N, C-alpha and C positions, 0 to 999 in steps of 0.2 A: 329155444321158448316152446315151455309146454302145455300153451292153455290154446293154439291156434289146431291144432290136429293130435285127436289121437287117433284117424282112421285117414289113409290114402285118401278118404273116399268122401272126409266129410273137414269142410272147411268152417270153424268155429268162430266166432264174432265176437271179437274183443269187447265188446262194448253192449253186446244185451246175447249173448252166448248161443242164441240160434245157429241150428243148424245151416248149410250151405254150400253149395258145390264150387270144390274150388277151381279158380281163375275169374267168380265172376267178380266185378268190381265194384259192386255196393254192397250189403245186405238187405235181402230180400224181406225181412223183420223191420228193420227200424231203419235202411237205408245208410248207414256208416260205411265210412269208404274202406275199403275192404284189398284198393288197387299196392300198397303199401307189401304185404304181408310178404314175404318169398324176399322180399327188395331190402337192400342196404345202403348207407351214405358208405364210404371206405375213406379212412383215413388217407390221404395224402399228403404225407410228411416226405423228407429224406432225414429226419433225426428217426436214431435206433430210441431213443431217449421217448421221443412223443410217442411213436410207434408200440413201446414196452405199455404205458399209461393206455393208449387204447385199446388193447387187444389182448389185457391183462381182463380176468374173470372179475365177479358182480365180487366174488369172497372177501375181495382185496378192498373195498371200498367202506369204510366204515359209514353204517349210516347212522342216524337222529335216533332216538330211545321214539318205541310205535307207543302210540296213543291212539285209541276207539272209542269211535261216539256212539251213539243210537239216533239213525235217522229224524226221529220225533223232536230230541231235541232241538230247541230256539236257534236259529240262528246266531241271535245277538248271544246267547250264553256262549255260544260255537264260539265266537270272537274273544268273545271275553277269558275264558277257556286257554284259547292259542296265545292270545297276549299273555294272559301271567306264565304258562310251559316258555315262551319263548322261542313256541315250531311256526314253523311254513306250512305246514302237511298236516294232516289227521284221517285215518281213512274212516269210512259210515259204517255202520254196520243193521243191519234190519233183526227183529225182536228171533230170529233165531239162532244171530253169531256172523253171520253170513257178511262177508264182508260186500256193498253193494254198491259203492260208491267212494269220489275223495273228497273232500274239499281243503283247498288251498291259498294259495293269496291270490290262485290267478281267477279262481273264481269267484273272490271276493272282489276281484277290484274287475273283471271281465261283469259277472252274474249280480251283484248287488248294488260295489256301486257304480257304477254306469245305468241303473233304475235313478230316476230323476226323485222317485218318495222310493226308497225299497221300505218292505214292509221287515225289520226286525226279528217282530216275531212267529213270524212262518216258519216253521221245519227246515232245517238245514236240508233233508233229500232237496226240498222247490229249488235250493240253489247251486246242489255237489254236481262234482261231476261222475257219467257212470261211463266214460271213458280211462279205462285199468285195464293192466294185462296183468299176469300170472307171467313173471321168469322163473326157470330155475338159475342157481347160484351157478352154473358155470357157461352162464351166457358169459358174452364181451360188454366192459364198457364202451363201446362202438355204437354196440347195438344199442342198448339204454339211450343214446345220444341220440342214437335214429328216431328211436319211439317214442320219446318223451318231447326232447328240444323239437322233431323233424316234423314229429305227427301226431304231439301233442298228444301223447297215452301218457295216465300215469303210472309209476311200475313195482310192481308190488315182488319181491324175490319171495318164491315160496319154495321154505324149509322144513316145512314144519309149523314152523314159526313164520308169518308173514310179518315180513318190514319192508318201510314203503322207500323210497330212495329218492330224494327231492334235492333238486336243483343244488340246494346248498353240499349236500354231499357228494353231488358230483362236480361240481368247483373245487370239495378243497382237495377233492382228488386227486383234481389235475391238478391244479397249482404244488404241490407236494410235489412234483416233479418239477417246480419253477423256483427252489429252495431262494432265488436272490429277490421274492416277488411278495412273498411271504402271506398269510393267509387272508383273502380277499374277503372271507366270513369267519370273523372269530365266531372260534369254538366258545360254546354255553357249558 
């Protein structure tokens, strides 16, 4: 993982980027949970095929096309774009082009439609998730599962060109190891 530490004496919060002392449970700036950093779930399986799928590097996962939107775009327009492109996640950038969040089907369900009367004309930055982490492509599938499924972080592979790994990407990759099941999520 590349975004957690640039220095052995500093722990960077994946949510807000603030510097923290290694070993603390929550970020001093945004109170995000940091207890998971350095801890992982482990593949518990006897199948070498399953172990292979989970310990493969991220370079083996085919990611969907990468799309970015500006943080001031309305939520309504963002939903239209995601619907038209048939995508489940989109990266959100600020005026400098820096990724500042992710808007996905999770945020649509949790932050938009769980509201009684959502104002879809508000900017997408009001509903996006700021819980994302950048990983190098040598990280493994099990590390992505830990961060995205268990800890609810969106995962961006940082290879010079940033790619977002979605649940669909993970499902399709893992299902490829079980050809008798076929694709759970059809390719677009």
